[in-house]
Backbone as ProteinMPNN parsed JSONL, in Angstrom:
{"seq_chain_A": "XXXXXXXXXXXXXXXXXXXXXXXXXXXXXXXXXXXXXXXXXXXXXXXXXXXXXXXXXXXXXXXXXXXXXX", "coords_chain_A": {"N_chain_A": [[-85.981, 22.917, -7.622], [-86.126, 25.431, -5.306], [-85.388, 29.003, -6.249], [-83.912, 30.849, -4.899], [-83.128, 29.121, -2.407], [-80.886, 27.619, -4.333], [-78.933, 29.545, -4.72], [-78.358, 30.415, -2.26], [-76.338, 28.218, -1.877], [-73.392, 26.446, -2.138], [-72.291, 23.421, -2.896], [-74.55, 21.276, -4.249], [-75.277, 17.805, -3.341], [-76.367, 14.719, -4.496], [-78.168, 12.233, -3.661], [-78.623, 9.954, -5.755], [-78.801, 7.938, -8.838], [-80.647, 8.239, -10.453], [-81.653, 9.362, -14.227], [-83.998, 11.482, -14.266], [-82.701, 13.451, -13.085], [-80.968, 14.82, -14.451], [-82.103, 17.305, -15.725], [-82.53, 18.997, -13.494], [-79.046, 19.285, -12.733], [-78.609, 20.376, -14.544], [-79.753, 22.796, -14.294], [-78.603, 23.97, -12.206], [-75.784, 23.88, -12.663], [-75.981, 26.196, -14.365], [-76.481, 27.827, -12.769], [-73.905, 28.414, -11.591], [-72.643, 26.449, -9.918], [-71.707, 24.229, -7.653], [-72.066, 20.259, -7.881], [-72.508, 17.163, -7.16], [-73.137, 13.654, -7.669], [-74.028, 11.12, -5.912], [-73.829, 7.19, -6.485], [-74.471, 4.104, -7.233], [-72.36, 2.565, -8.888], [-73.977, 0.087, -11.279], [-76.506, 1.287, -10.651], [-76.859, 3.448, -11.869], [-77.199, 6.144, -13.956], [-76.349, 6.659, -17.691], [-75.542, 9.272, -18.548], [-74.584, 10.459, -16.205], [-73.342, 9.586, -14.821], [-71.061, 9.76, -16.717], [-69.589, 12.099, -16.257], [-67.653, 14.441, -14.457], [-69.155, 15.062, -11.981], [-70.027, 12.901, -10.767], [-69.709, 10.592, -8.066], [-68.278, 7.579, -7.198], [-70.318, 5.082, -5.194], [-69.355, 2.954, -5.219], [-66.624, 3.039, -5.19], [-65.921, 4.313, -3.172], [-66.935, 2.433, -1.006], [-65.497, 0.413, 1.608], [-64.832, 2.788, 3.408], [-67.403, 3.462, 3.66], [-69.496, 1.428, 4.358], [-71.385, -0.201, 6.454], [-70.939, -2.635, 9.199], [-71.102, -6.212, 10.472], [-70.469, -6.08, 14.037], [-68.68, -8.459, 15.922]], "CA_chain_A": [[-85.551, 23.393, -6.546], [-86.242, 26.852, -5.373], [-84.091, 29.518, -7.062], [-83.497, 30.987, -3.268], [-82.18, 27.91, -2.373], [-79.65, 27.385, -4.613], [-77.993, 31.106, -5.173], [-77.508, 30.627, -1.014], [-75.748, 27.157, -1.573], [-72.212, 26.199, -2.945], [-72.479, 22.689, -3.551], [-75.163, 20.287, -3.91], [-75.436, 16.688, -3.481], [-77.745, 14.208, -5.031], [-78.025, 10.789, -3.184], [-79.012, 8.876, -6.89], [-78.184, 7.506, -10.172], [-81.66, 8.607, -11.499], [-81.508, 10.618, -15.148], [-84.67, 12.136, -13.976], [-82.204, 14.583, -12.355], [-80.507, 15.907, -15.197], [-82.871, 18.589, -15.748], [-81.97, 19.448, -12.219], [-77.984, 19.276, -12.404], [-78.58, 21.788, -15.265], [-80.244, 24.183, -13.604], [-77.365, 24.265, -11.031], [-74.985, 24.096, -13.281], [-76.49, 27.406, -15.034], [-76.046, 29.276, -11.449], [-72.328, 28.438, -11.585], [-72.681, 26.531, -8.337], [-71.253, 22.524, -8.096], [-73.282, 19.338, -8.261], [-71.947, 15.652, -7.107], [-73.86, 12.787, -7.413], [-73.475, 9.688, -5.166], [-74.345, 6.165, -7.26], [-73.679, 3.142, -7.842], [-71.965, 2.547, -10.889], [-74.779, -0.288, -11.425], [-77.446, 1.855, -10.73], [-76.639, 5.151, -12.13], [-77.419, 6.373, -15.737], [-74.639, 6.694, -18.022], [-75.304, 10.622, -18.684], [-74.49, 11.115, -14.675], [-71.205, 8.267, -14.758], [-69.748, 10.372, -18.035], [-69.608, 13.511, -15.892], [-67.178, 14.683, -13.396], [-70.225, 15.182, -10.744], [-69.968, 11.461, -9.922], [-68.56, 9.886, -6.881], [-69.323, 6.156, -7.274], [-70.316, 4.499, -3.801], [-67.974, 1.692, -4.939], [-65.014, 3.02, -4.905], [-65.694, 4.374, -1.576], [-67.402, 1.184, 0.022], [-64.83, 0.635, 2.639], [-65.332, 3.571, 4.141], [-69.192, 3.103, 4.607], [-69.988, -0.094, 5.156], [-71.752, -0.611, 7.747], [-70.08, -4.0, 9.067], [-71.913, -6.186, 12.109], [-69.078, -6.374, 14.869], [-68.8, -10.304, 16.251]], "C_chain_A": [[-85.42, 24.708, -6.813], [-84.967, 27.985, -5.584], [-83.45, 30.366, -5.084], [-82.492, 30.271, -2.585], [-80.973, 27.892, -2.832], [-78.833, 28.675, -4.698], [-77.827, 30.829, -2.885], [-76.434, 28.983, -0.623], [-74.182, 27.354, -2.508], [-71.98, 25.172, -3.677], [-73.668, 21.59, -3.681], [-74.96, 18.852, -4.375], [-76.265, 15.966, -3.392], [-77.491, 12.483, -4.741], [-78.923, 9.754, -4.517], [-78.418, 9.218, -7.866], [-79.348, 7.902, -11.705], [-81.405, 9.62, -12.681], [-82.486, 11.611, -15.141], [-83.861, 13.629, -13.468], [-81.282, 15.27, -13.105], [-80.989, 17.244, -15.526], [-82.045, 19.466, -14.329], [-80.594, 20.237, -12.054], [-77.679, 20.731, -13.231], [-78.923, 22.936, -15.075], [-79.192, 24.768, -12.636], [-75.87, 24.406, -11.431], [-74.87, 25.647, -14.181], [-76.304, 28.555, -14.204], [-74.55, 28.915, -11.044], [-72.025, 27.812, -10.335], [-72.264, 24.682, -8.64], [-72.209, 21.85, -7.452], [-72.38, 18.49, -7.913], [-73.546, 15.164, -7.384], [-73.395, 11.883, -6.74], [-74.545, 8.581, -5.291], [-73.781, 5.016, -6.775], [-73.82, 2.972, -8.928], [-73.114, 1.951, -11.5], [-76.255, -0.048, -11.675], [-77.346, 3.28, -11.189], [-76.42, 5.267, -13.435], [-76.473, 6.713, -16.236], [-74.664, 8.344, -17.841], [-74.844, 11.307, -16.812], [-73.138, 10.558, -14.649], [-70.316, 9.334, -15.521], [-69.32, 11.801, -17.164], [-68.447, 13.67, -14.873], [-68.227, 15.246, -12.099], [-70.753, 13.9, -10.352], [-69.08, 11.493, -9.148], [-69.305, 8.294, -6.514], [-69.429, 5.597, -6.316], [-69.778, 3.185, -3.472], [-67.035, 1.746, -4.738], [-65.12, 3.249, -3.743], [-66.431, 3.325, -0.294], [-66.888, 0.659, 1.266], [-64.87, 1.256, 3.341], [-66.461, 4.121, 4.978], [-69.768, 2.599, 4.965], [-70.124, -0.13, 5.833], [-71.075, -2.351, 7.984], [-70.783, -4.064, 10.404], [-70.452, -6.248, 12.971], [-69.672, -7.899, 15.664], [-68.549, -10.137, 17.48]], "O_chain_A": [[-84.948, 25.248, -7.813], [-83.826, 27.824, -5.152], [-82.448, 30.02, -4.458], [-81.361, 30.629, -2.259], [-79.998, 28.079, -2.105], [-77.645, 28.355, -4.753], [-76.808, 31.354, -2.437], [-75.953, 28.688, 0.471], [-73.965, 28.229, -3.347], [-71.575, 25.317, -4.831], [-73.475, 20.805, -2.753], [-74.567, 18.594, -5.513], [-77.088, 16.099, -2.486], [-76.818, 11.711, -5.424], [-79.764, 8.923, -4.175], [-77.734, 10.222, -8.065], [-79.237, 7.912, -12.931], [-80.967, 10.719, -12.341], [-82.25, 12.627, -15.795], [-84.422, 14.724, -13.503], [-80.738, 16.26, -12.617], [-80.229, 18.21, -15.578], [-81.18, 20.341, -14.363], [-80.544, 21.353, -11.536], [-76.992, 21.707, -12.93], [-78.484, 23.962, -15.592], [-79.063, 25.97, -12.404], [-74.974, 24.899, -10.747], [-73.795, 26.105, -14.568], [-76.079, 29.726, -14.508], [-74.192, 29.311, -9.936], [-71.246, 28.395, -9.581], [-72.528, 24.07, -9.675], [-73.034, 22.344, -6.684], [-71.243, 18.821, -8.25], [-74.616, 15.773, -7.366], [-72.187, 11.698, -6.884], [-75.643, 8.589, -4.733], [-72.796, 4.937, -6.04], [-74.73, 3.072, -9.75], [-73.669, 2.707, -12.297], [-77.03, -0.657, -12.413], [-77.957, 4.162, -10.586], [-75.576, 4.61, -14.043], [-75.553, 7.13, -15.533], [-73.859, 8.802, -17.03], [-74.868, 12.488, -16.465], [-72.065, 11.134, -14.467], [-69.205, 9.721, -15.159], [-68.563, 12.546, -17.787], [-68.334, 12.583, -14.307], [-67.674, 15.957, -11.26], [-71.786, 13.786, -9.692], [-67.996, 12.073, -9.206], [-70.32, 7.966, -5.901], [-68.274, 5.243, -6.079], [-69.668, 2.528, -2.437], [-66.352, 0.872, -4.205], [-64.489, 2.511, -2.987], [-66.423, 3.471, 0.928], [-67.744, 0.4, 2.112], [-64.977, 0.693, 4.431], [-66.617, 4.722, 6.041], [-70.617, 2.882, 5.811], [-69.13, -0.132, 6.558], [-70.805, -3.1, 7.045], [-71.073, -3.164, 11.192], [-69.405, -6.482, 12.368], [-70.838, -8.236, 15.869], [-68.5, -11.106, 18.238]]}, "name": "protein", "num_of_chains": 1, "seq": "XXXXXXXXXXXXXXXXXXXXXXXXXXXXXXXXXXXXXXXXXXXXXXXXXXXXXXXXXXXXXXXXXXXXXX"}
């Protein structure tokens, strides 16, 4: 992520649980910015799940799930 962009943000949301984003997380935290990952627990790396920066989509499923109207 571009340094100029990081400096203009307060919080970064990443909709992925892939451990490839660990380095991105570390870089954002070094800049004293906030980061949150949004992912399903079964598809999320343990390195992400173990931190306070993880929001489980499973826990908010009722609020975000699209349902068919009958």
